[in-house]
PDB file of N, CA, C and O in Angstrom:
ATOM      1  N   UNK A   1     -37.892  31.089 -90.590  1.00  0.00           N
ATOM      2  CA  UNK A   1     -36.387  31.151 -90.825  1.00  0.00           C
ATOM      3  C   UNK A   1     -35.766  30.090 -89.966  1.00  0.00           C
ATOM      4  O   UNK A   1     -35.937  30.039 -88.748  1.00  0.00           O
ATOM      5  N   UNK A   2     -34.985  29.183 -90.706  1.00  0.00           N
ATOM      6  CA  UNK A   2     -34.052  28.201 -89.819  1.00  0.00           C
ATOM      7  C   UNK A   2     -32.657  28.595 -89.448  1.00  0.00           C
ATOM      8  O   UNK A   2     -31.908  29.083 -90.295  1.00  0.00           O
ATOM      9  N   UNK A   3     -32.285  28.399 -88.217  1.00  0.00           N
ATOM     10  CA  UNK A   3     -30.937  28.809 -87.725  1.00  0.00           C
ATOM     11  C   UNK A   3     -30.158  27.503 -87.345  1.00  0.00           C
ATOM     12  O   UNK A   3     -30.654  26.789 -86.472  1.00  0.00           O
ATOM     13  N   UNK A   4     -29.075  27.166 -87.883  1.00  0.00           N
ATOM     14  CA  UNK A   4     -28.207  26.148 -87.497  1.00  0.00           C
ATOM     15  C   UNK A   4     -27.103  26.543 -86.630  1.00  0.00           C
ATOM     16  O   UNK A   4     -26.658  27.678 -86.805  1.00  0.00           O
ATOM     17  N   UNK A   5     -26.570  25.792 -85.704  1.00  0.00           N
ATOM     18  CA  UNK A   5     -25.447  26.275 -84.802  1.00  0.00           C
ATOM     19  C   UNK A   5     -24.164  26.343 -85.734  1.00  0.00           C
ATOM     20  O   UNK A   5     -23.248  27.097 -85.407  1.00  0.00           O
ATOM     21  N   UNK A   6     -24.078  25.614 -86.830  1.00  0.00           N
ATOM     22  CA  UNK A   6     -22.929  25.590 -87.820  1.00  0.00           C
ATOM     23  C   UNK A   6     -22.854  27.107 -88.443  1.00  0.00           C
ATOM     24  O   UNK A   6     -21.765  27.444 -88.906  1.00  0.00           O
ATOM     25  N   UNK A   7     -23.836  27.952 -88.482  1.00  0.00           N
ATOM     26  CA  UNK A   7     -23.820  29.229 -88.982  1.00  0.00           C
ATOM     27  C   UNK A   7     -22.725  30.206 -88.162  1.00  0.00           C
ATOM     28  O   UNK A   7     -22.125  31.165 -88.648  1.00  0.00           O
ATOM     29  N   UNK A   8     -22.637  29.741 -86.890  1.00  0.00           N
ATOM     30  CA  UNK A   8     -21.841  30.622 -86.114  1.00  0.00           C
ATOM     31  C   UNK A   8     -20.453  30.006 -85.661  1.00  0.00           C
ATOM     32  O   UNK A   8     -19.695  30.533 -84.847  1.00  0.00           O
ATOM     33  N   UNK A   9     -20.235  28.768 -86.339  1.00  0.00           N
ATOM     34  CA  UNK A   9     -18.991  27.997 -85.894  1.00  0.00           C
ATOM     35  C   UNK A   9     -17.637  28.451 -86.451  1.00  0.00           C
ATOM     36  O   UNK A   9     -17.437  28.339 -87.660  1.00  0.00           O
ATOM     37  N   UNK A  10     -16.697  28.955 -85.646  1.00  0.00           N
ATOM     38  CA  UNK A  10     -15.591  29.699 -86.127  1.00  0.00           C
ATOM     39  C   UNK A  10     -14.645  28.494 -86.763  1.00  0.00           C
ATOM     40  O   UNK A  10     -13.849  28.743 -87.668  1.00  0.00           O
ATOM     41  N   UNK A  11     -14.779  27.386 -86.300  1.00  0.00           N
ATOM     42  CA  UNK A  11     -13.913  26.281 -86.905  1.00  0.00           C
ATOM     43  C   UNK A  11     -14.352  26.004 -88.340  1.00  0.00           C
ATOM     44  O   UNK A  11     -13.550  25.400 -89.052  1.00  0.00           O
ATOM     45  N   UNK A  12     -15.456  26.352 -88.819  1.00  0.00           N
ATOM     46  CA  UNK A  12     -15.944  25.999 -90.130  1.00  0.00           C
ATOM     47  C   UNK A  12     -15.676  27.293 -91.155  1.00  0.00           C
ATOM     48  O   UNK A  12     -15.698  28.486 -90.850  1.00  0.00           O
ATOM     49  N   UNK A  13     -15.427  26.713 -92.420  1.00  0.00           N
ATOM     50  CA  UNK A  13     -15.210  27.769 -93.427  1.00  0.00           C
ATOM     51  C   UNK A  13     -16.642  28.184 -93.974  1.00  0.00           C
ATOM     52  O   UNK A  13     -17.662  27.639 -93.552  1.00  0.00           O
ATOM     53  N   UNK A  14     -16.656  29.083 -94.846  1.00  0.00           N
ATOM     54  CA  UNK A  14     -17.882  29.508 -95.454  1.00  0.00           C
ATOM     55  C   UNK A  14     -18.528  28.441 -96.281  1.00  0.00           C
ATOM     56  O   UNK A  14     -19.755  28.368 -96.344  1.00  0.00           O
ATOM     57  N   UNK A  15     -17.757  27.627 -96.905  1.00  0.00           N
ATOM     58  CA  UNK A  15     -18.192  26.416 -97.773  1.00  0.00           C
ATOM     59  C   UNK A  15     -18.673  25.349 -96.810  1.00  0.00           C
ATOM     60  O   UNK A  15     -19.426  24.468 -97.227  1.00  0.00           O
ATOM     61  N   UNK A  16     -18.345  25.373 -95.750  1.00  0.00           N
ATOM     62  CA  UNK A  16     -18.661  24.285 -94.734  1.00  0.00           C
ATOM     63  C   UNK A  16     -20.066  24.565 -94.040  1.00  0.00           C
ATOM     64  O   UNK A  16     -20.712  23.644 -93.541  1.00  0.00           O
ATOM     65  N   UNK A  17     -20.532  25.970 -94.034  1.00  0.00           N
ATOM     66  CA  UNK A  17     -21.680  26.351 -93.401  1.00  0.00           C
ATOM     67  C   UNK A  17     -21.702  27.538 -92.575  1.00  0.00           C
ATOM     68  O   UNK A  17     -22.759  28.059 -92.217  1.00  0.00           O
ATOM     69  N   UNK A  18     -20.511  27.993 -92.252  1.00  0.00           N
ATOM     70  CA  UNK A  18     -20.523  29.212 -91.520  1.00  0.00           C
ATOM     71  C   UNK A  18     -21.064  30.382 -92.330  1.00  0.00           C
ATOM     72  O   UNK A  18     -20.693  30.553 -93.492  1.00  0.00           O
ATOM     73  N   UNK A  19     -21.927  31.183 -91.737  1.00  0.00           N
ATOM     74  CA  UNK A  19     -22.647  32.424 -92.375  1.00  0.00           C
ATOM     75  C   UNK A  19     -22.086  33.875 -91.979  1.00  0.00           C
ATOM     76  O   UNK A  19     -22.263  34.882 -92.665  1.00  0.00           O
ATOM     77  N   UNK A  20     -21.448  33.832 -90.879  1.00  0.00           N
ATOM     78  CA  UNK A  20     -20.997  35.144 -90.378  1.00  0.00           C
ATOM     79  C   UNK A  20     -19.476  35.295 -90.458  1.00  0.00           C
ATOM     80  O   UNK A  20     -18.791  34.283 -90.611  1.00  0.00           O
ATOM     81  N   UNK A  21     -18.897  36.539 -90.359  1.00  0.00           N
ATOM     82  CA  UNK A  21     -17.526  36.676 -90.175  1.00  0.00           C
ATOM     83  C   UNK A  21     -16.947  35.959 -89.044  1.00  0.00           C
ATOM     84  O   UNK A  21     -17.532  35.824 -87.970  1.00  0.00           O
ATOM     85  N   UNK A  22     -15.557  35.413 -89.357  1.00  0.00           N
ATOM     86  CA  UNK A  22     -14.850  34.790 -88.220  1.00  0.00           C
ATOM     87  C   UNK A  22     -14.839  35.648 -87.149  1.00  0.00           C
ATOM     88  O   UNK A  22     -15.102  35.169 -86.046  1.00  0.00           O
ATOM     89  N   UNK A  23     -14.570  36.898 -87.252  1.00  0.00           N
ATOM     90  CA  UNK A  23     -14.301  37.822 -86.147  1.00  0.00           C
ATOM     91  C   UNK A  23     -15.447  37.817 -85.017  1.00  0.00           C
ATOM     92  O   UNK A  23     -15.174  38.057 -83.840  1.00  0.00           O
ATOM     93  N   UNK A  24     -16.695  37.539 -85.442  1.00  0.00           N
ATOM     94  CA  UNK A  24     -17.781  37.400 -84.358  1.00  0.00           C
ATOM     95  C   UNK A  24     -18.296  36.162 -84.300  1.00  0.00           C
ATOM     96  O   UNK A  24     -19.295  36.013 -83.597  1.00  0.00           O
ATOM     97  N   UNK A  25     -17.763  35.052 -84.985  1.00  0.00           N
ATOM     98  CA  UNK A  25     -18.019  33.823 -84.709  1.00  0.00           C
ATOM     99  C   UNK A  25     -17.408  33.193 -83.420  1.00  0.00           C
ATOM    100  O   UNK A  25     -16.500  33.736 -82.791  1.00  0.00           O
ATOM    101  N   UNK A  26     -17.971  32.024 -83.082  1.00  0.00           N
ATOM    102  CA  UNK A  26     -17.388  31.490 -81.731  1.00  0.00           C
ATOM    103  C   UNK A  26     -17.191  29.873 -82.094  1.00  0.00           C
ATOM    104  O   UNK A  26     -17.753  29.306 -83.031  1.00  0.00           O
ATOM    105  N   UNK A  27     -16.294  29.271 -81.172  1.00  0.00           N
ATOM    106  CA  UNK A  27     -15.866  27.919 -81.286  1.00  0.00           C
ATOM    107  C   UNK A  27     -17.011  27.009 -80.903  1.00  0.00           C
ATOM    108  O   UNK A  27     -17.440  27.232 -79.771  1.00  0.00           O
ATOM    109  N   UNK A  28     -17.605  26.044 -81.563  1.00  0.00           N
ATOM    110  CA  UNK A  28     -18.522  25.153 -81.238  1.00  0.00           C
ATOM    111  C   UNK A  28     -19.738  25.606 -80.587  1.00  0.00           C
ATOM    112  O   UNK A  28     -19.982  25.114 -79.485  1.00  0.00           O
ATOM    113  N   UNK A  29     -20.600  26.517 -81.109  1.00  0.00           N
ATOM    114  CA  UNK A  29     -21.760  27.106 -80.602  1.00  0.00           C
ATOM    115  C   UNK A  29     -22.848  25.987 -80.276  1.00  0.00           C
ATOM    116  O   UNK A  29     -23.020  24.993 -80.981  1.00  0.00           O
ATOM    117  N   UNK A  30     -23.506  26.258 -79.199  1.00  0.00           N
ATOM    118  CA  UNK A  30     -24.563  25.279 -78.848  1.00  0.00           C
ATOM    119  C   UNK A  30     -26.053  25.910 -79.082  1.00  0.00           C
ATOM    120  O   UNK A  30     -26.294  27.110 -79.214  1.00  0.00           O
ATOM    121  N   UNK A  31     -26.862  24.999 -79.102  1.00  0.00           N
ATOM    122  CA  UNK A  31     -28.328  25.554 -79.145  1.00  0.00           C
ATOM    123  C   UNK A  31     -28.650  26.421 -78.015  1.00  0.00           C
ATOM    124  O   UNK A  31     -29.312  27.445 -78.185  1.00  0.00           O
ATOM    125  N   UNK A  32     -28.206  26.055 -76.841  1.00  0.00           N
ATOM    126  CA  UNK A  32     -28.507  26.903 -75.605  1.00  0.00           C
ATOM    127  C   UNK A  32     -27.790  28.280 -75.747  1.00  0.00           C
ATOM    128  O   UNK A  32     -28.323  29.258 -75.223  1.00  0.00           O
ATOM    129  N   UNK A  33     -26.684  28.411 -76.382  1.00  0.00           N
ATOM    130  CA  UNK A  33     -26.003  29.837 -76.359  1.00  0.00           C
ATOM    131  C   UNK A  33     -26.899  30.648 -77.390  1.00  0.00           C
ATOM    132  O   UNK A  33     -27.129  31.842 -77.198  1.00  0.00           O
ATOM    133  N   UNK A  34     -27.399  29.963 -78.491  1.00  0.00           N
ATOM    134  CA  UNK A  34     -28.189  30.672 -79.479  1.00  0.00           C
ATOM    135  C   UNK A  34     -29.515  31.085 -78.895  1.00  0.00           C
ATOM    136  O   UNK A  34     -29.961  32.218 -79.079  1.00  0.00           O
ATOM    137  N   UNK A  35     -30.170  30.133 -78.165  1.00  0.00           N
ATOM    138  CA  UNK A  35     -31.438  30.552 -77.583  1.00  0.00           C
ATOM    139  C   UNK A  35     -31.315  31.453 -76.597  1.00  0.00           C
ATOM    140  O   UNK A  35     -32.298  32.169 -76.403  1.00  0.00           O
ATOM    141  N   UNK A  36     -30.210  31.632 -75.807  1.00  0.00           N
ATOM    142  CA  UNK A  36     -30.040  32.585 -74.862  1.00  0.00           C
ATOM    143  C   UNK A  36     -29.957  34.058 -75.618  1.00  0.00           C
ATOM    144  O   UNK A  36     -30.573  35.053 -75.237  1.00  0.00           O
ATOM    145  N   UNK A  37     -29.154  34.004 -76.659  1.00  0.00           N
ATOM    146  CA  UNK A  37     -29.060  35.336 -77.517  1.00  0.00           C
ATOM    147  C   UNK A  37     -30.427  35.748 -77.956  1.00  0.00           C
ATOM    148  O   UNK A  37     -30.737  36.936 -77.866  1.00  0.00           O
ATOM    149  N   UNK A  38     -31.363  34.773 -78.474  1.00  0.00           N
ATOM    150  CA  UNK A  38     -32.567  35.145 -78.964  1.00  0.00           C
ATOM    151  C   UNK A  38     -33.511  35.762 -77.967  1.00  0.00           C
ATOM    152  O   UNK A  38     -34.276  36.701 -78.187  1.00  0.00           O
ATOM    153  N   UNK A  39     -33.338  35.054 -76.753  1.00  0.00           N
ATOM    154  CA  UNK A  39     -34.070  35.487 -75.570  1.00  0.00           C
ATOM    155  C   UNK A  39     -33.753  37.131 -75.200  1.00  0.00           C
ATOM    156  O   UNK A  39     -34.629  37.915 -74.834  1.00  0.00           O
ATOM    157  N   UNK A  40     -32.483  37.436 -75.356  1.00  0.00           N
ATOM    158  CA  UNK A  40     -31.825  38.683 -75.115  1.00  0.00           C
ATOM    159  C   UNK A  40     -32.553  39.700 -76.185  1.00  0.00           C
ATOM    160  O   UNK A  40     -32.991  40.806 -75.870  1.00  0.00           O
ATOM    161  N   UNK A  41     -32.600  39.183 -77.393  1.00  0.00           N
ATOM    162  CA  UNK A  41     -33.191  39.999 -78.455  1.00  0.00           C
ATOM    163  C   UNK A  41     -34.714  40.118 -78.524  1.00  0.00           C
ATOM    164  O   UNK A  41     -35.278  40.872 -79.317  1.00  0.00           O
ATOM    165  N   UNK A  42     -35.368  39.308 -77.622  1.00  0.00           N
ATOM    166  CA  UNK A  42     -36.765  39.149 -77.552  1.00  0.00           C
ATOM    167  C   UNK A  42     -37.399  38.537 -78.903  1.00  0.00           C
ATOM    168  O   UNK A  42     -38.444  39.024 -79.334  1.00  0.00           O
ATOM    169  N   UNK A  43     -36.909  37.708 -79.420  1.00  0.00           N
ATOM    170  CA  UNK A  43     -37.343  36.970 -80.626  1.00  0.00           C
ATOM    171  C   UNK A  43     -37.958  35.536 -80.296  1.00  0.00           C
ATOM    172  O   UNK A  43     -37.356  34.720 -79.597  1.00  0.00           O
ATOM    173  N   UNK A  44     -39.066  35.328 -80.796  1.00  0.00           N
ATOM    174  CA  UNK A  44     -39.656  33.982 -80.453  1.00  0.00           C
ATOM    175  C   UNK A  44     -39.008  33.006 -81.211  1.00  0.00           C
ATOM    176  O   UNK A  44     -38.560  33.320 -82.314  1.00  0.00           O
ATOM    177  N   UNK A  45     -38.880  31.781 -80.753  1.00  0.00           N
ATOM    178  CA  UNK A  45     -38.324  30.706 -81.509  1.00  0.00           C
ATOM    179  C   UNK A  45     -38.761  29.343 -81.054  1.00  0.00           C
ATOM    180  O   UNK A  45     -39.374  29.244 -79.991  1.00  0.00           O
ATOM    181  N   UNK A  46     -38.510  28.365 -81.729  1.00  0.00           N
ATOM    182  CA  UNK A  46     -38.850  26.910 -81.508  1.00  0.00           C
ATOM    183  C   UNK A  46     -37.629  26.108 -81.631  1.00  0.00           C
ATOM    184  O   UNK A  46     -36.973  26.277 -82.659  1.00  0.00           O
ATOM    185  N   UNK A  47     -37.208  25.264 -80.764  1.00  0.00           N
ATOM    186  CA  UNK A  47     -36.063  24.343 -80.829  1.00  0.00           C
ATOM    187  C   UNK A  47     -36.502  23.039 -81.243  1.00  0.00           C
ATOM    188  O   UNK A  47     -37.537  22.511 -80.835  1.00  0.00           O
ATOM    189  N   UNK A  48     -35.559  22.444 -82.198  1.00  0.00           N
ATOM    190  CA  UNK A  48     -35.815  21.167 -82.609  1.00  0.00           C
ATOM    191  C   UNK A  48     -34.428  20.404 -82.425  1.00  0.00           C
ATOM    192  O   UNK A  48     -33.598  20.403 -83.335  1.00  0.00           O
ATOM    193  N   UNK A  49     -34.207  19.744 -81.190  1.00  0.00           N
ATOM    194  CA  UNK A  49     -32.966  19.111 -81.003  1.00  0.00           C
ATOM    195  C   UNK A  49     -32.578  17.843 -81.792  1.00  0.00           C
ATOM    196  O   UNK A  49     -31.414  17.443 -81.772  1.00  0.00           O
ATOM    197  N   UNK A  50     -33.390  17.309 -82.377  1.00  0.00           N
ATOM    198  CA  UNK A  50     -33.101  16.127 -83.090  1.00  0.00           C
ATOM    199  C   UNK A  50     -32.628  16.253 -84.607  1.00  0.00           C
ATOM    200  O   UNK A  50     -32.365  15.289 -85.325  1.00  0.00           O
ATOM    201  N   UNK A  51     -32.568  17.424 -84.934  1.00  0.00           N
ATOM    202  CA  UNK A  51     -32.202  17.687 -86.418  1.00  0.00           C
ATOM    203  C   UNK A  51     -30.745  17.850 -86.727  1.00  0.00           C
ATOM    204  O   UNK A  51     -29.975  18.305 -85.882  1.00  0.00           O
ATOM    205  N   UNK A  52     -30.344  17.480 -87.951  1.00  0.00           N
ATOM    206  CA  UNK A  52     -29.015  17.437 -88.204  1.00  0.00           C
ATOM    207  C   UNK A  52     -28.881  18.463 -89.511  1.00  0.00           C
ATOM    208  O   UNK A  52     -29.694  18.494 -90.435  1.00  0.00           O
ATOM    209  N   UNK A  53     -27.798  19.223 -89.412  1.00  0.00           N
ATOM    210  CA  UNK A  53     -27.423  20.180 -90.492  1.00  0.00           C
ATOM    211  C   UNK A  53     -27.166  19.219 -91.770  1.00  0.00           C
ATOM    212  O   UNK A  53     -26.529  18.175 -91.628  1.00  0.00           O
ATOM    213  N   UNK A  54     -27.643  19.580 -92.914  1.00  0.00           N
ATOM    214  CA  UNK A  54     -27.533  18.815 -94.053  1.00  0.00           C
ATOM    215  C   UNK A  54     -26.024  18.438 -94.404  1.00  0.00           C
ATOM    216  O   UNK A  54     -25.732  17.328 -94.847  1.00  0.00           O
ATOM    217  N   UNK A  55     -25.214  19.304 -94.205  1.00  0.00           N
ATOM    218  CA  UNK A  55     -23.671  18.987 -94.617  1.00  0.00           C
ATOM    219  C   UNK A  55     -23.034  18.181 -93.489  1.00  0.00           C
ATOM    220  O   UNK A  55     -21.937  17.658 -93.682  1.00  0.00           O
ATOM    221  N   UNK A  56     -23.694  18.048 -92.267  1.00  0.00           N
ATOM    222  CA  UNK A  56     -23.221  17.139 -91.276  1.00  0.00           C
ATOM    223  C   UNK A  56     -24.287  16.235 -90.724  1.00  0.00           C
ATOM    224  O   UNK A  56     -24.543  16.186 -89.521  1.00  0.00           O
ATOM    225  N   UNK A  57     -24.904  15.515 -91.648  1.00  0.00           N
ATOM    226  CA  UNK A  57     -26.064  14.660 -91.378  1.00  0.00           C
ATOM    227  C   UNK A  57     -25.951  13.677 -90.221  1.00  0.00           C
ATOM    228  O   UNK A  57     -26.927  13.311 -89.567  1.00  0.00           O
ATOM    229  N   UNK A  58     -24.745  13.286 -90.015  1.00  0.00           N
ATOM    230  CA  UNK A  58     -24.389  12.494 -88.874  1.00  0.00           C
ATOM    231  C   UNK A  58     -24.193  13.033 -87.535  1.00  0.00           C
ATOM    232  O   UNK A  58     -23.922  12.291 -86.590  1.00  0.00           O
ATOM    233  N   UNK A  59     -24.323  14.334 -87.412  1.00  0.00           N
ATOM    234  CA  UNK A  59     -24.269  15.039 -85.901  1.00  0.00           C
ATOM    235  C   UNK A  59     -25.737  15.489 -85.780  1.00  0.00           C
ATOM    236  O   UNK A  59     -26.401  15.939 -86.714  1.00  0.00           O
ATOM    237  N   UNK A  60     -26.139  15.320 -84.583  1.00  0.00           N
ATOM    238  CA  UNK A  60     -27.552  15.867 -84.295  1.00  0.00           C
ATOM    239  C   UNK A  60     -27.415  17.001 -83.447  1.00  0.00           C
ATOM    240  O   UNK A  60     -27.761  16.939 -82.267  1.00  0.00           O
ATOM    241  N   UNK A  61     -26.937  18.033 -83.953  1.00  0.00           N
ATOM    242  CA  UNK A  61     -26.782  19.419 -83.012  1.00  0.00           C
ATOM    243  C   UNK A  61     -28.206  20.133 -82.945  1.00  0.00           C
ATOM    244  O   UNK A  61     -28.313  20.993 -82.071  1.00  0.00           O
ATOM    245  N   UNK A  62     -29.202  19.913 -83.675  1.00  0.00           N
ATOM    246  CA  UNK A  62     -30.256  20.515 -83.639  1.00  0.00           C
ATOM    247  C   UNK A  62     -30.342  21.854 -84.472  1.00  0.00           C
ATOM    248  O   UNK A  62     -29.385  22.310 -85.099  1.00  0.00           O
ATOM    249  N   UNK A  63     -31.598  22.435 -84.408  1.00  0.00           N
ATOM    250  CA  UNK A  63     -31.808  23.723 -85.122  1.00  0.00           C
ATOM    251  C   UNK A  63     -32.769  24.562 -84.498  1.00  0.00           C
ATOM    252  O   UNK A  63     -33.363  24.045 -83.552  1.00  0.00           O
ATOM    253  N   UNK A  64     -33.097  25.846 -84.825  1.00  0.00           N
ATOM    254  CA  UNK A  64     -33.949  26.690 -84.238  1.00  0.00           C
ATOM    255  C   UNK A  64     -34.721  27.384 -85.237  1.00  0.00           C
ATOM    256  O   UNK A  64     -34.154  28.020 -86.126  1.00  0.00           O
ATOM    257  N   UNK A  65     -36.068  27.301 -85.149  1.00  0.00           N
ATOM    258  CA  UNK A  65     -36.870  27.985 -86.000  1.00  0.00           C
ATOM    259  C   UNK A  65     -37.428  29.263 -85.397  1.00  0.00           C
ATOM    260  O   UNK A  65     -38.070  29.325 -84.348  1.00  0.00           O
ATOM    261  N   UNK A  66     -37.083  30.335 -86.243  1.00  0.00           N
ATOM    262  CA  UNK A  66     -37.388  31.858 -85.676  1.00  0.00           C
ATOM    263  C   UNK A  66     -38.485  32.355 -86.690  1.00  0.00           C
ATOM    264  O   UNK A  66     -38.492  32.115 -87.897  1.00  0.00           O
ATOM    265  N   UNK A  67     -39.388  33.072 -86.005  1.00  0.00           N
ATOM    266  CA  UNK A  67     -40.396  33.745 -86.698  1.00  0.00           C
ATOM    267  C   UNK A  67     -40.049  35.341 -86.593  1.00  0.00           C
ATOM    268  O   UNK A  67     -40.185  35.967 -85.541  1.00  0.00           O
ATOM    269  N   UNK A  68     -39.568  35.939 -87.858  1.00  0.00           N
ATOM    270  CA  UNK A  68     -39.150  37.208 -87.864  1.00  0.00           C
ATOM    271  C   UNK A  68     -39.184  37.827 -89.245  1.00  0.00           C
ATOM    272  O   UNK A  68     -39.132  37.059 -90.206  1.00  0.00           O
ATOM    273  N   UNK A  69     -39.262  39.087 -89.444  1.00  0.00           N
ATOM    274  CA  UNK A  69     -39.347  39.815 -90.671  1.00  0.00           C
ATOM    275  C   UNK A  69     -37.928  40.421 -91.047  1.00  0.00           C
ATOM    276  O   UNK A  69     -37.712  41.091 -92.057  1.00  0.00           O
ATOM    277  N   UNK A  70     -36.980  40.076 -90.062  1.00  0.00           N
ATOM    278  CA  UNK A  70     -35.626  40.607 -90.406  1.00  0.00           C
ATOM    279  C   UNK A  70     -34.776  39.769 -91.543  1.00  0.00           C
ATOM    280  O   UNK A  70     -35.091  38.630 -91.886  1.00  0.00           O
ATOM    281  N   UNK A  71     -33.790  40.406 -92.014  1.00  0.00           N
ATOM    282  CA  UNK A  71     -33.048  39.850 -93.037  1.00  0.00           C
ATOM    283  C   UNK A  71     -32.141  38.814 -92.261  1.00  0.00           C
ATOM    284  O   UNK A  71     -31.605  39.025 -91.173  1.00  0.00           O
ATOM    285  N   UNK A  72     -32.062  37.631 -93.029  1.00  0.00           N
ATOM    286  CA  UNK A  72     -31.364  36.471 -92.264  1.00  0.00           C
ATOM    287  C   UNK A  72     -29.878  36.849 -91.786  1.00  0.00           C
ATOM    288  O   UNK A  72     -29.469  36.673 -90.639  1.00  0.00           O
ATOM    289  N   UNK A  73     -29.208  37.343 -92.741  1.00  0.00           N
ATOM    290  CA  UNK A  73     -27.754  37.724 -92.273  1.00  0.00           C
ATOM    291  C   UNK A  73     -27.665  38.807 -91.172  1.00  0.00           C
ATOM    292  O   UNK A  73     -26.798  38.677 -90.309  1.00  0.00           O
ATOM    293  N   UNK A  74     -28.466  39.820 -91.145  1.00  0.00           N
ATOM    294  CA  UNK A  74     -28.489  40.885 -90.219  1.00  0.00           C
ATOM    295  C   UNK A  74     -28.910  40.029 -88.838  1.00  0.00           C
ATOM    296  O   UNK A  74     -28.252  40.239 -87.820  1.00  0.00           O
ATOM    297  N   UNK A  75     -29.818  39.232 -88.815  1.00  0.00           N
ATOM    298  CA  UNK A  75     -30.423  38.571 -87.602  1.00  0.00           C
ATOM    299  C   UNK A  75     -29.289  37.539 -87.153  1.00  0.00           C
ATOM    300  O   UNK A  75     -29.124  37.342 -85.949  1.00  0.00           O
ATOM    301  N   UNK A  76     -28.567  36.930 -88.027  1.00  0.00           N
ATOM    302  CA  UNK A  76     -27.312  36.125 -87.627  1.00  0.00           C
ATOM    303  C   UNK A  76     -26.305  37.028 -86.881  1.00  0.00           C
ATOM    304  O   UNK A  76     -25.815  36.707 -85.798  1.00  0.00           O
ATOM    305  N   UNK A  77     -26.055  38.072 -87.471  1.00  0.00           N
ATOM    306  CA  UNK A  77     -24.943  38.985 -86.867  1.00  0.00           C
ATOM    307  C   UNK A  77     -25.373  39.536 -85.490  1.00  0.00           C
ATOM    308  O   UNK A  77     -24.546  39.729 -84.599  1.00  0.00           O
ATOM    309  N   UNK A  78     -26.745  39.792 -85.335  1.00  0.00           N
ATOM    310  CA  UNK A  78     -27.322  40.263 -84.022  1.00  0.00           C
ATOM    311  C   UNK A  78     -27.114  39.104 -83.012  1.00  0.00           C
ATOM    312  O   UNK A  78     -26.731  39.312 -81.861  1.00  0.00           O
ATOM    313  N   UNK A  79     -27.361  37.994 -83.456  1.00  0.00           N
ATOM    314  CA  UNK A  79     -27.361  36.672 -82.525  1.00  0.00           C
ATOM    315  C   UNK A  79     -25.701  36.597 -82.015  1.00  0.00           C
ATOM    316  O   UNK A  79     -25.354  36.485 -80.840  1.00  0.00           O
ATOM    317  N   UNK A  80     -24.894  36.677 -83.047  1.00  0.00           N
ATOM    318  CA  UNK A  80     -23.554  36.253 -82.805  1.00  0.00           C
ATOM    319  C   UNK A  80     -23.050  37.560 -81.732  1.00  0.00           C
ATOM    320  O   UNK A  80     -22.375  37.243 -80.753  1.00  0.00           O
ATOM    321  N   UNK A  81     -23.345  38.789 -81.920  1.00  0.00           N
ATOM    322  CA  UNK A  81     -23.017  39.919 -81.041  1.00  0.00           C
ATOM    323  C   UNK A  81     -23.551  39.606 -79.522  1.00  0.00           C
ATOM    324  O   UNK A  81     -22.999  40.078 -78.528  1.00  0.00           O
ATOM    325  N   UNK A  82     -24.594  38.826 -79.477  1.00  0.00           N
ATOM    326  CA  UNK A  82     -25.258  38.641 -77.982  1.00  0.00           C
ATOM    327  C   UNK A  82     -24.673  37.486 -77.459  1.00  0.00           C
ATOM    328  O   UNK A  82     -24.864  37.303 -76.257  1.00  0.00           O
ATOM    329  N   UNK A  83     -23.856  36.472 -78.203  1.00  0.00           N
ATOM    330  CA  UNK A  83     -23.343  35.319 -77.634  1.00  0.00           C
ATOM    331  C   UNK A  83     -22.124  35.629 -76.947  1.00  0.00           C
ATOM    332  O   UNK A  83     -21.499  34.741 -76.367  1.00  0.00           O
TER     333      UNK A  83
END
């Protein structure tokens, strides 16, 4: 499962890439904030810092690859709660 920082960005609309409700989203999330939340949840992950979100191909914010059986939206909300 691939997780992009844009999924948690309060400044983006749903059509721009945000996947969680604005109430739990944060402004300009970083890879480090997401990886810290994943560590708290004890979920294994791999970081790829040189990748770009398809909708913002010109920004290299990176992405995280997660191995889990959880539903993606549930996992994203759990991560957001920990950030």
